[in-house]
C-alpha positions as CSV (number, residue, x, y, z in Angstrom):
1,M,0.0,0.0,0.0
2,S,1.2,3.5,-0.7
3,R,2.3,5.6,2.2
4,T,0.1,8.4,0.8
5,L,-3.4,8.6,2.1
6,T,-5.7,8.9,-0.9
7,G,-9.2,10.4,-1.2
8,A,-10.7,6.9,-1.8
9,M,-9.5,5.9,1.7
10,L,-11.4,8.7,3.3
11,N,-14.8,7.0,3.0
12,Q,-15.6,7.5,-0.7
13,P,-13.7,8.3,-3.8
14,L,-13.2,11.8,-5.1
15,R,-14.3,12.6,-8.6
16,I,-12.4,15.5,-10.0
17,S,-13.0,17.8,-12.9
18,K,-9.7,17.2,-14.7
19,P,-7.9,13.9,-14.6
20,R,-4.4,15.5,-14.7
21,Q,-5.3,17.1,-11.4
22,T,-5.2,13.7,-9.7
23,A,-1.5,14.1,-8.9
24,R,-2.2,17.2,-6.9
25,L,-4.9,15.5,-4.8
26,R,-2.8,14.0,-2.1
27,P,-3.5,14.8,1.5
28,L,0.0,15.9,1.9
29,N,-0.6,18.6,-0.7
30,Y,-4.1,19.7,0.4
31,A,-2.7,22.3,2.9
32,K,-0.7,23.9,0.0
33,L,-4.0,24.6,-1.8
34,N,-6.2,27.4,-0.7
35,P,-9.7,26.2,0.4
36,L,-11.4,27.7,-2.7
37,G,-8.9,26.0,-4.9
38,L,-9.4,22.6,-3.3
39,M,-13.2,23.1,-3.4
40,S,-13.1,23.7,-7.2
41,L,-11.0,20.5,-7.7
42,I,-13.5,18.3,-5.8
43,R,-16.7,20.1,-6.8
44,P,-17.9,17.1,-8.9
45,S,-17.8,14.8,-5.8
46,G,-20.7,16.7,-4.1
47,F,-20.7,18.3,-0.7
48,F,-17.4,19.9,-1.7
49,K,-17.4,22.6,1.0
50,R,-17.6,20.0,3.8
51,K,-15.2,17.6,2.1
52,S,-12.6,20.3,1.5
53,Q,-12.7,21.2,5.2
54,T,-12.3,17.5,6.1
55,L,-9.5,17.0,3.6
56,L,-7.6,20.0,4.9
57,G,-8.2,18.7,8.5
58,V,-6.7,15.4,7.6
59,S,-3.8,17.1,5.9
60,N,-3.1,19.1,9.0
61,W,-3.4,16.0,11.1
62,L,-0.9,14.2,9.0
63,K,1.5,17.1,9.4
64,T,1.5,16.5,13.2
65,R,3.8,13.6,12.6
66,N,5.7,14.8,9.5
67,D,3.3,13.1,7.1
68,D,4.8,9.8,8.1
69,L,2.2,7.0,8.3
70,D,4.6,4.7,10.0
71,Q,4.6,7.1,13.0
72,F,0.9,6.9,13.1
73,K,0.9,3.1,12.8
74,R,3.0,2.9,15.9
75,L,0.4,4.6,18.0
76,R,-2.4,2.8,20.0
77,K,-5.6,2.4,18.1
78,A,-7.6,4.1,20.8
79,D,-5.3,7.2,20.7
80,L,-5.5,7.4,16.9
81,R,-9.3,7.1,17.0
82,K,-9.6,9.9,19.4
83,E,-7.3,12.1,17.2
84,L,-9.3,11.2,14.1
85,L,-12.6,12.0,15.7
86,T,-11.4,15.6,16.5
87,I,-11.1,16.3,12.8
88,K,-14.2,18.1,11.5
89,G,-16.1,15.8,9.2
90,I,-14.6,12.6,10.5
91,G,-17.1,10.4,12.3
92,N,-17.0,7.0,13.8
93,E,-17.3,5.0,10.6
94,T,-14.8,7.1,8.7
95,A,-12.3,7.0,11.6
96,D,-12.6,3.2,11.7
97,Y,-12.2,2.9,8.0
98,I,-9.0,4.9,8.2
99,L,-7.8,2.9,11.2
100,M,-8.3,-0.4,9.4
101,Y,-7.5,0.3,5.8
102,V,-4.8,3.0,6.1
103,L,-3.3,2.5,9.5
104,D,-3.6,-1.3,9.7
105,K,-5.5,-1.4,13.0
106,P,-7.9,-4.3,13.3
107,T,-11.4,-3.0,14.1
108,F,-15.1,-3.8,13.6
109,M,-16.8,-1.3,11.4
110,V,-20.4,-0.5,12.5
111,D,-22.3,0.4,9.4
112,T,-25.8,-0.1,8.0
113,Y,-24.9,-3.5,6.6
114,A,-23.5,-4.8,9.9
115,R,-26.6,-3.5,11.8
116,R,-28.9,-5.1,9.3
117,L,-27.1,-8.5,9.3
118,F,-26.8,-8.7,13.1
119,S,-30.4,-7.7,13.6
120,M,-31.6,-10.4,11.1
121,L,-29.5,-12.9,13.0
122,G,-31.5,-12.0,16.1
123,T,-28.6,-10.2,17.9
124,E,-29.6,-7.4,20.3
125,I,-27.7,-4.5,18.9
126,P,-26.8,-1.5,21.2
127,A,-28.0,1.8,19.7
128,K,-24.7,3.5,20.3
129,Y,-21.9,2.9,17.7
130,D,-19.1,2.3,20.3
131,E,-21.2,-0.1,22.3
132,F,-22.0,-2.2,19.3
133,Q,-18.4,-2.1,18.2
134,R,-17.2,-3.1,21.7
135,L,-19.8,-6.0,21.8
136,V,-18.5,-7.5,18.6
137,E,-14.8,-6.9,19.3
138,T,-15.0,-8.6,22.7
139,N,-16.7,-11.6,21.2
140,V,-14.9,-12.0,17.9
141,T,-11.2,-12.6,17.8
142,L,-9.7,-11.7,14.4
143,D,-6.5,-10.2,13.2
144,L,-6.3,-7.3,10.7
145,D,-6.9,-9.5,7.6
146,G,-9.7,-11.3,9.4
147,F,-11.5,-8.0,10.3
148,R,-11.0,-6.7,6.7
149,E,-12.5,-9.9,5.3
150,F,-15.3,-9.9,7.9
151,H,-16.2,-6.3,6.8
152,A,-16.0,-7.2,3.1
153,L,-18.3,-10.2,3.6
154,I,-20.8,-8.2,5.6
155,V,-20.9,-5.5,2.9
156,E,-21.3,-8.0,0.1
157,F,-24.0,-9.9,1.9
158,G,-25.7,-6.6,2.8
159,K,-25.8,-5.5,-0.9
160,L,-27.7,-8.7,-1.7
161,V,-29.8,-9.1,1.4
162,K,-31.7,-5.9,2.2
163,R,-35.1,-7.1,3.5
164,P,-36.2,-9.9,5.9
165,V,-37.7,-11.8,3.0
166,D,-34.3,-11.8,1.2
167,F,-32.7,-13.0,4.4
168,E,-35.2,-15.9,4.6
169,Q,-34.0,-17.0,1.1
170,S,-30.3,-16.7,2.0
171,F,-27.9,-19.4,3.3
172,L,-28.2,-17.8,6.8
173,A,-32.0,-18.3,7.0
174,G,-32.9,-19.7,10.4
175,Q,-29.5,-18.9,11.9
176,K,-29.1,-17.0,15.2
177,L,-26.2,-15.1,16.7
178,N,-26.0,-14.4,20.3
179,L,-23.2,-12.2,21.6
């Protein structure tokens, strides 16, 4: 994996107006752009005002350790998560995405697909993000690759199985999961 954090790693890919501008869209370079310049580059992605603030925040965060992802990777997951959540525009799910796919920290990502699957399996799901995450992480022992695969499988299943009637036709029909 590249040591440069790309837009795609920040929750969703950025679409830009001119392909040759892609080289300029690296978080390490965001701070060099003025906010209006960055907004014009990412305008096609939608919500460009908010995204530009977030991208600038991530760029400034990366500067705190000289843009060296290895320095970030050496930190504890809980400390990194706290730091990420202080960046305007970064919420729980995006922070966990960055932790797992950029900083190589195993984590359970609580998203719509996970909530739907666990609910269909009869699991009592805590309403709060961190409580649901803690419930799964204390009952499921996986390494980084395992959590990445777990997340990918949940997402793929969730794309196919959206309603209880779909679940009843799936290979998991009749299965229960108690955590």
